KETI-305488 format. One record per residue (C-alpha): x, y, z. Coordinates in steps of 0.1 Angstrom, whole numbers. Layout:
REM residues N
((X,Y,Z));
...
END
This chain:
REM residues 824
((46,67,470));
((63,83,499));
((70,114,478));
((34,116,465));
((21,113,501));
((41,144,511));
((23,166,487));
((-11,149,487));
((-32,178,500));
((-12,207,486));
((-28,232,462));
((-2,224,435));
((-7,186,439));
((-14,178,402));
((16,198,390));
((40,183,416));
((25,148,411));
((35,149,374));
((71,159,383));
((74,131,408));
((58,104,386));
((81,115,356));
((111,110,379));
((105,80,401));
((72,66,388));
((84,40,363));
((109,11,364));
((120,-13,336));
((130,-49,344));
((152,-61,316));
((163,-98,319));
((165,-129,298));
((134,-150,295));
((133,-174,324));
((150,-152,350));
((118,-144,368));
((107,-110,355));
((71,-118,365));
((82,-126,400));
((102,-94,402));
((72,-73,391));
((49,-92,415));
((72,-87,445));
((75,-50,438));
((37,-47,435));
((31,-67,467));
((56,-46,487));
((42,-13,475));
((6,-25,482));
((16,-34,518));
((29,1,525));
((-7,12,532));
((-8,-10,563));
((28,-7,573));
((36,30,566));
((2,46,561));
((8,53,524));
((-21,53,499));
((-37,21,489));
((-29,8,453));
((-48,-12,428));
((-30,-27,398));
((-36,-34,362));
((-15,-63,350));
((-13,-62,311));
((-4,-95,295));
((6,-95,258));
((-19,-122,247));
((-51,-136,260));
((-35,-171,263));
((-12,-159,290));
((-38,-144,313));
((-44,-178,331));
((-6,-183,335));
((-2,-148,351));
((-32,-154,374));
((-18,-187,385));
((16,-173,392));
((1,-144,412));
((-21,-167,433));
((8,-191,439));
((35,-167,447));
((19,-137,464));
((-4,-141,494));
((-15,-105,497));
((-22,-98,460));
((-58,-106,448));
((-64,-112,411));
((-96,-99,395));
((-111,-103,361));
((-120,-68,347));
((-147,-83,325));
((-168,-97,355));
((-153,-83,387));
((-157,-45,388));
((-175,-40,421));
((-163,-6,434));
((-171,-13,470));
((-149,-44,470));
((-116,-27,463));
((-86,-32,485));
((-49,-25,483));
((-32,-52,463));
((-60,-59,439));
((-47,-68,404));
((-69,-67,373));
((-52,-91,349));
((-61,-84,312));
((-47,-75,278));
((-47,-44,257));
((-70,-62,233));
((-96,-66,261));
((-97,-31,273));
((-83,-7,246));
((-91,-21,212));
((-123,-16,193));
((-139,-51,197));
((-169,-65,216));
((-150,-75,247));
((-134,-41,251));
((-168,-24,245));
((-184,-44,273));
((-156,-37,297));
((-157,0,289));
((-195,3,293));
((-213,7,326));
((-242,-15,334));
((-269,-16,361));
((-247,-38,383));
((-211,-27,374));
((-194,5,364));
((-172,6,333));
((-135,1,338));
((-130,39,332));
((-155,48,359));
((-140,22,383));
((-106,39,379));
((-121,73,386));
((-139,60,416));
((-108,44,430));
((-90,77,428));
((-117,95,447));
((-113,69,474));
((-76,76,477));
((-63,47,457));
((-31,51,436));
((-31,33,402));
((-3,10,392));
((3,-7,359));
((24,-38,352));
((31,-43,315));
((45,-78,309));
((65,-84,277));
((64,-47,273));
((82,-47,240));
((47,-54,225));
((33,-23,241));
((16,3,219));
((31,-11,187));
((6,3,163));
((-21,5,190));
((-30,41,195));
((-61,31,214));
((-39,12,239));
((-17,42,245));
((-47,65,249));
((-62,41,275));
((-29,39,294));
((-23,77,294));
((-59,91,297));
((-78,65,315));
((-53,47,338));
((-29,77,340));
((-9,55,364));
((11,67,394));
((33,37,391));
((44,18,360));
((64,-14,360));
((77,-27,326));
((91,-62,322));
((108,-75,290));
((136,-97,277));
((139,-77,245));
((139,-39,250));
((150,-17,222));
((164,17,231));
((144,33,204));
((111,18,216));
((120,28,252));
((128,64,242));
((95,67,223));
((76,53,252));
((92,77,278));
((88,107,255));
((52,100,249));
((43,94,285));
((65,123,299));
((87,99,319));
((120,118,324));
((139,92,344));
((130,55,336));
((148,34,362));
((163,3,345));
((171,-29,364));
((189,-54,342));
((200,-89,349));
((227,-105,327));
((224,-140,313));
((255,-151,332));
((240,-140,365));
((209,-160,357));
((230,-190,349));
((250,-187,381));
((217,-187,400));
((205,-218,381));
((175,-200,367));
((184,-206,330));
((204,-231,310));
((240,-224,300));
((234,-224,263));
((212,-232,234));
((224,-256,207));
((208,-251,173));
((209,-277,146));
((205,-269,109));
((206,-292,79));
((226,-288,47));
((222,-309,16));
((238,-309,-19));
((220,-285,-42));
((209,-312,-66));
((188,-330,-39));
((181,-301,-16));
((145,-294,-29));
((137,-331,-26));
((144,-335,11));
((116,-334,37));
((135,-311,61));
((105,-308,83));
((102,-345,90));
((140,-347,93));
((141,-319,119));
((113,-336,138));
((130,-369,138));
((162,-354,152));
((143,-334,177));
((124,-365,189));
((156,-385,192));
((172,-358,213));
((140,-355,235));
((141,-393,241));
((178,-392,250));
((172,-364,275));
((142,-382,290));
((162,-414,296));
((191,-394,310));
((169,-376,335));
((152,-409,345));
((186,-426,349));
((197,-398,372));
((167,-407,395));
((149,-374,387));
((111,-373,382));
((110,-346,356));
((94,-355,322));
((109,-332,295));
((85,-313,271));
((91,-313,234));
((79,-281,216));
((70,-283,179));
((64,-251,161));
((46,-257,128));
((42,-232,99));
((10,-217,86));
((4,-242,58));
((-29,-260,58));
((-31,-291,79));
((4,-285,93));
((-8,-294,128));
((-23,-327,115));
((8,-336,96));
((31,-330,126));
((7,-351,147));
((7,-379,123));
((45,-379,122));
((47,-379,159));
((24,-409,162));
((47,-427,138));
((76,-419,162));
((58,-433,193));
((37,-406,207));
((-1,-407,213));
((-31,-384,213));
((-49,-403,241));
((-38,-423,271));
((-20,-415,303));
((16,-408,289));
((36,-397,259));
((7,-374,249));
((5,-349,221));
((-13,-316,226));
((-17,-286,202));
((-25,-250,207));
((-31,-225,179));
((-51,-193,175));
((-77,-211,153));
((-79,-241,177));
((-68,-230,212));
((-64,-255,240));
((-85,-243,269));
((-61,-261,293));
((-29,-246,279));
((-18,-232,312));
((-19,-266,328));
((2,-283,301));
((34,-271,317));
((26,-291,348));
((9,-321,332));
((37,-345,326));
((15,-369,308));
((19,-344,279));
((53,-348,262));
((47,-328,230));
((31,-294,225));
((24,-284,189));
((19,-246,183));
((22,-219,156));
((28,-185,172));
((6,-183,203));
((30,-202,226));
((61,-184,213));
((58,-155,236));
((55,-157,273));
((44,-194,277));
((61,-207,308));
((72,-244,305));
((104,-249,324));
((105,-286,316));
((109,-278,279));
((144,-288,267));
((138,-293,229));
((122,-272,202));
((116,-281,166));
((106,-252,143));
((92,-255,108));
((87,-217,106));
((114,-197,87));
((120,-165,107));
((149,-141,107));
((133,-118,132));
((155,-111,162));
((126,-104,186));
((110,-136,177));
((143,-154,181));
((146,-141,216));
((111,-155,225));
((118,-189,209));
((150,-192,228));
((132,-182,259));
((108,-212,257));
((137,-236,264));
((160,-215,285));
((143,-219,319));
((154,-245,344));
((127,-265,361));
((127,-257,398));
((132,-294,406));
((165,-293,387));
((177,-260,402));
((187,-277,434));
((203,-307,418));
((241,-308,421));
((263,-323,394));
((235,-322,369));
((246,-340,336));
((262,-315,313));
((238,-322,284));
((209,-310,307));
((225,-276,309));
((215,-268,273));
((184,-263,253));
((182,-278,218));
((166,-263,187));
((162,-281,154));
((153,-258,124));
((139,-272,92));
((148,-240,74));
((183,-230,82));
((175,-193,74));
((159,-191,108));
((194,-195,124));
((200,-158,116));
((172,-146,140));
((184,-170,168));
((220,-159,165));
((211,-123,166));
((188,-129,195));
((217,-146,214));
((240,-117,208));
((214,-93,220));
((208,-113,252));
((246,-115,257));
((248,-77,255));
((227,-73,286));
((248,-66,317));
((237,-67,352));
((227,-32,364));
((207,-18,392));
((187,14,388));
((201,45,404));
((184,55,436));
((192,91,431));
((162,113,425));
((160,143,402));
((129,156,419));
((128,165,456));
((101,178,479));
((111,211,496));
((93,234,520));
((106,269,524));
((95,289,554));
((59,285,560));
((51,276,523));
((35,242,516));
((57,214,503));
((65,216,466));
((83,193,441));
((114,207,425));
((137,194,397));
((173,193,409));
((202,206,389));
((234,185,395));
((218,173,428));
((211,209,440));
((178,225,446));
((168,262,440));
((151,288,462));
((130,299,432));
((94,289,430));
((80,267,402));
((73,297,380));
((106,314,388));
((131,296,366));
((150,313,338));
((138,308,303));
((159,293,275));
((173,313,247));
((149,315,218));
((162,311,183));
((148,333,156));
((132,308,132));
((132,331,102));
((168,340,106));
((178,304,110));
((158,294,80));
((174,319,58));
((209,310,69));
((203,273,67));
((188,276,32));
((217,296,20));
((243,272,35));
((224,242,20));
((225,256,-15));
((261,268,-12));
((272,233,0));
((255,216,-30));
((261,242,-58));
((293,261,-59));
((278,284,-85));
((259,302,-57));
((292,315,-45));
((313,316,-77));
((286,330,-101));
((298,304,-126));
((272,282,-144));
((272,245,-137));
((293,224,-161));
((274,210,-192));
((274,174,-202));
((269,182,-238));
((305,176,-249));
((308,144,-229));
((276,130,-244));
((286,140,-280));
((320,123,-275));
((303,92,-262));
((280,92,-293));
((310,99,-316));
((297,133,-326));
((309,169,-323));
((287,199,-317));
((293,230,-338));
((287,264,-322));
((250,272,-320));
((247,295,-350));
((214,294,-369));
((202,266,-347));
((234,247,-346));
((247,217,-366));
((257,183,-354));
((283,165,-377));
((300,131,-375));
((335,131,-362));
((347,111,-392));
((334,104,-426));
((342,70,-440));
((337,65,-477));
((304,49,-486));
((293,30,-516));
((289,-6,-529));
((320,-27,-520));
((322,-63,-531));
((345,-91,-519));
((351,-123,-538));
((349,-158,-522));
((383,-173,-520));
((388,-208,-534));
((424,-212,-525));
((419,-220,-488));
((404,-254,-492));
((370,-248,-478));
((340,-266,-493));
((316,-248,-516));
((287,-256,-494));
((282,-266,-457));
((258,-291,-442));
((229,-283,-418));
((213,-307,-393));
((176,-315,-388));
((154,-340,-371));
((139,-369,-391));
((112,-387,-371));
((92,-401,-399));
((79,-436,-392));
((98,-437,-359));
((85,-447,-326));
((105,-422,-306));
((90,-432,-272));
((100,-468,-278));
((136,-457,-287));
((138,-435,-256));
((127,-463,-232));
((151,-488,-248));
((180,-464,-241));
((169,-456,-205));
((194,-473,-182));
((172,-488,-155));
((198,-513,-144));
((218,-485,-129));
((191,-470,-107));
((168,-497,-93));
((181,-490,-59));
((171,-454,-63));
((135,-465,-68));
((136,-480,-33));
((153,-450,-18));
((133,-432,9));
((161,-411,24));
((194,-396,15));
((225,-385,35));
((229,-349,45));
((249,-329,70));
((235,-317,103));
((255,-288,117));
((253,-278,154));
((259,-243,167));
((259,-230,202));
((243,-196,196));
((255,-177,227));
((291,-186,222));
((286,-186,184));
((306,-218,181));
((301,-250,161));
((299,-279,184));
((291,-308,160));
((288,-317,124));
((275,-352,115));
((261,-371,86));
((225,-382,90));
((198,-398,69));
((171,-373,58));
((137,-384,45));
((127,-376,10));
((95,-356,4));
((73,-375,-20));
((54,-344,-29));
((86,-327,-40));
((98,-359,-57));
((66,-360,-78));
((69,-323,-87));
((106,-327,-97));
((97,-359,-118));
((71,-339,-136));
((96,-312,-144));
((120,-338,-157));
((93,-352,-180));
((82,-318,-193));
((118,-308,-201));
((121,-340,-221));
((96,-325,-246));
((118,-296,-255));
((117,-308,-292));
((79,-308,-291));
((78,-343,-306));
((71,-365,-275));
((38,-373,-259));
((46,-370,-222));
((18,-392,-210));
((27,-420,-234));
((63,-417,-223));
((54,-418,-186));
((33,-449,-191));
((60,-466,-212));
((86,-459,-185));
((64,-474,-158));
((58,-506,-178));
((95,-510,-185));
((103,-504,-147));
((79,-533,-138));
((98,-555,-162));
((132,-545,-147));
((119,-551,-112));
((107,-586,-121));
((141,-594,-137));
((158,-584,-104));
((133,-604,-83));
((123,-573,-63));
((88,-568,-78));
((73,-578,-45));
((84,-544,-31));
((64,-526,-57));
((31,-545,-56));
((9,-516,-64));
((7,-490,-92));
((13,-463,-67));
((46,-479,-55));
((58,-483,-91));
((49,-447,-98));
((66,-435,-67));
((97,-456,-76));
((98,-441,-112));
((94,-406,-99));
((123,-411,-75));
((145,-422,-105));
((134,-392,-126));
((138,-367,-97));
((172,-380,-84));
((187,-391,-117));
((172,-367,-143));
((203,-370,-165));
((193,-406,-174));
((162,-395,-192));
((180,-366,-208));
((207,-389,-220));
((182,-413,-234));
((164,-386,-253));
((197,-370,-265));
((208,-404,-278));
((175,-410,-295));
((174,-375,-311));
((210,-379,-322));
((201,-412,-338));
((174,-395,-357));
((192,-362,-365));
((203,-361,-401));
((221,-336,-422));
((216,-322,-457));
((237,-299,-478));
((229,-263,-474));
((228,-238,-503));
((261,-230,-520));
((281,-202,-503));
((276,-169,-521));
((306,-161,-545));
((305,-125,-536));
((299,-105,-503));
((288,-69,-507));
((290,-40,-482));
((281,-4,-482));
((314,5,-464));
((349,-7,-468));
((359,-36,-446));
((392,-44,-428));
((412,-71,-445));
((416,-106,-430));
((442,-132,-439));
((423,-164,-434));
((386,-153,-438));
((369,-169,-468));
((361,-134,-482));
((394,-119,-470));
((377,-94,-447));
((364,-90,-412));
((326,-88,-416));
((309,-57,-402));
((283,-76,-381));
((308,-89,-356));
((301,-77,-320));
((326,-66,-294));
((334,-102,-285));
((333,-118,-319));
((357,-94,-335));
((385,-100,-310));
((381,-138,-314));
((380,-135,-352));
((413,-116,-350));
((428,-144,-329));
((418,-169,-355));
((432,-148,-382));
((465,-142,-364));
((471,-180,-358));
((508,-186,-366));
((509,-223,-359));
((492,-232,-391));
((463,-249,-372));
((437,-226,-386));
((434,-231,-423));
((404,-208,-428));
((375,-193,-410));
((340,-182,-419));
((314,-160,-402));
((282,-182,-400));
((253,-157,-404));
((220,-168,-388));
((189,-177,-408));
((206,-179,-442));
((200,-209,-466));
((237,-214,-469));
((245,-214,-431));
((252,-243,-408));
((224,-249,-382));
((214,-274,-355));
((181,-282,-339));
((181,-275,-302));
((156,-286,-275));
((133,-258,-265));
((153,-232,-286));
((152,-219,-321));
((177,-235,-345));
((212,-229,-335));
((237,-211,-358));
((272,-213,-343));
((291,-180,-348));
((321,-194,-367));
((329,-223,-390));
((367,-230,-389));
((388,-253,-410));
((414,-270,-388));
((446,-288,-401));
((448,-325,-392));
((414,-325,-375));
((399,-360,-377));
((365,-351,-363));
((339,-332,-383));
((356,-337,-417));
((383,-312,-406));
((357,-285,-397));
((351,-272,-362));
((320,-252,-352));
((327,-224,-326));
((304,-202,-305));
((314,-172,-284));
((293,-165,-253));
((291,-135,-229));
((271,-154,-203));
((277,-191,-198));
((246,-197,-176));
((216,-176,-185));
((181,-179,-172));
((167,-190,-205));
((192,-219,-206));
((203,-209,-240));
((240,-213,-233));
((233,-245,-215));
((218,-264,-244));
((243,-248,-269));
((272,-261,-249));
((259,-297,-254));
((250,-293,-291));
((265,-318,-316));
((263,-318,-354));
((260,-351,-371));
((288,-342,-395));
((309,-316,-377));
((307,-332,-342));
((305,-311,-309));
((303,-274,-311));
((331,-257,-291));
((318,-229,-269));
((343,-203,-257));
((342,-174,-232));
((366,-144,-230));
((376,-143,-193));
((384,-108,-182));
((391,-100,-219));
((424,-118,-215));
((421,-155,-221));
((396,-174,-243));
((384,-204,-223));
((365,-235,-234));
((330,-238,-218));
((318,-273,-208));
((286,-286,-194));
((284,-304,-160));
((254,-328,-159));
((255,-332,-121));
((250,-295,-114));
((232,-289,-147));
((254,-259,-153));
((281,-247,-176));
((316,-241,-163));
((349,-227,-176));
((374,-255,-184));
((407,-250,-201));
((424,-220,-219));
((419,-224,-256));
((451,-235,-274));
((454,-242,-312));
((462,-279,-306));
((429,-284,-287));
((410,-274,-318));
((425,-304,-336));
((412,-330,-311));
((380,-314,-297));
END
């Protein structure tokens, strides 16, 4: 302001003004949330506004831009409480031009003055009694007022708001700009200064440690996340679990503060997600945990964009309110220093959002700032996340806050006011702190690059860098030879159009191979099929369902999981403990339904009949155990059954498998053909039933067939390629799959199972999305017993694949040895 005053009445005022504002007209306060950025900005505005009366400098009116409408009342309250000489005004109703004085602050948002909506149109339109905000600013300038702008939470400024930027630059065109933020990004700052012509943004930063030393913010934030075994993870109500743990911590802190003789009632913040009725659900849970929606204490309040609380700004001070439920509106800028605990249902990996969430519980209440020997647990904020993916955003936010180091802006100016001889004062840009005797139009120009010359050179270099043929005059290499090699072809020189010929020509014709009868193989194999004629399959499934093992599961309302605690600023684990987590009945019901539908893989079961029969049998089992009084309604019985089906799905699967196995029969397939024919000669095989390696073996099956054929222990007596969908092949019915034709039928010496025959299946993928490998690994033939599935690990060892019912996945077990084929 002093520099502007020196040149106020000069002929080059506008030009010099731009130089001065670009150099010393803007300051950025960067500090963690809770360190008093609002107070810093207010003090600067107040001191500058007072310079009119103390130093004869121009009067100043201010525009205080809050990020959201919900924070206007909070800003107004802070200004009125903290700054005696600043006067708040509402730009929507208080635009009287004759009532302006230095220190007036119009508190608003970009949405209210610079976005195409009804509110903005009213503010920007003159009426019979009030000028528009645009005209008010113009009038103030004619009366000698300077214009100042304070942008709170400035990281939100101009993001996708071209109208906001136009209003800032063209209408306000401020002489002074104060930015305040906890989350500046250098890219955003650079874009802002470039667009506004600010050449020297003065940055004043306050580190987290300095704020801790001054008792402005808490020492740390401890974040709790929940981890459960994968088989029950989707059944746990993580939201209710997080809320329970958050409430427990809130109540502990409340008691600790009271025991210390302090009068502060802590505030619990609950951030719900955008699901329908999420506020109502959280409210209901909180009521169950001892809070109320009416009365004079332990109150619950909510504030969302759809249903805003008109008294939001007073909640921070109203200690009858202990819980505030919100979605997003409170996440930024809401000032509640008595908040210690936050529970979040919203998954967010966003770093900026993480900074704001942390900021809600970082502040230290003024009543606690002066307390010595405060209990250590009160030096931290506590966050409970129902979705542990949100931890990423909070951890990144903490690292970003940690990176801020205390720094004061340089007081050195790059623009000075000089007056030479009798000339009027003028603003000059200094070079290395030195001024020049040249006038504003007298500085030397920069060297100009010839664009055309540059373009030609750059283009040549770019081509040369990427294509050596530009310099060597040699054509780029062709891929023809490589492709023909890959396709097993050679290309003749291009004469008369060119000829492509095979690399090798094998003899072709009709080759036949006789079935060997000297190896001891049967003349026909047996195939399996379901026989459900005259069978009540539902009755058999229910009779095999083991209710006696799971009646406690029907009563289960929670399960044990781990809660991990991490202090995000130090990035250190501070606690891992086992807790009880509530089960989500909605998820239980959905999982139970999935279990039932999977049961119908054979397409022979009426699911509704099965569900009804299982409920009836559960009632009988509950009566037998004298606990039927706990399940005195159909809904409770249904809930109990669904918990069993959801938490122990393998029981129904086992019952169905046993029932299907009981009703799976085998019949003799057609006789094996006595002759195998081929159009090409086939490689000989020692133990194959036709004495050859069939030509339909893939790149995994062929190596395994060779391993069988090369057995030197005498374990393998013979082997046969089992072709799919042939009347003489071995097949098995599979749930939800076409009939299963194992790759190989192998005769094994001294094998007691399967009449000396072992069915074997090779697999490239042991866990596929279609669950094909999963069901095949469990397949059993009524005559030949369990099918052995094998996998070629790193094309080195053949390993046996087994099914794990707990994880519902296949896994690699042992390396295949000949002796295992005997007992498998």
